[in-house]
N, C-alpha and C positions, 0 to 999 in steps of 0.2 A: 363092604363100604356102606351098604344100606343098613346093616345091623348097627354100625357105629353111629349113623345118623339117627336111627331110632333111639339109641341109648342117650344121645345128646338131647333129643327132644324130651325124653322121659326125665332126664336130670333137670332140665329147665322147668318143666311142668311141676315136678315135685317141689322144687325150690320155691316157685311162685305160690303153690298151694300152701306150703308151710308158712310162708310170709303172710299170706292172707289170713291163715288160721290164727297167727299170733296177733295180727291187727284186730281181728274180730273178737278175740278173747280179751284184749286190752279194752276194746270199746264196750264189751258186755260187762266188764268188771266195774265200769263207771256207772254211777247211779243214773237211772233213766230220767227221773223227775228232778 
């Protein structure tokens, strides 16, 4: 049960990290000035 919980946490963290990475990449692609 604990392993399943850890797996769920890892899945959520990985999805959040990927979403933040996409947002950051889209923001960096925009001209700063």
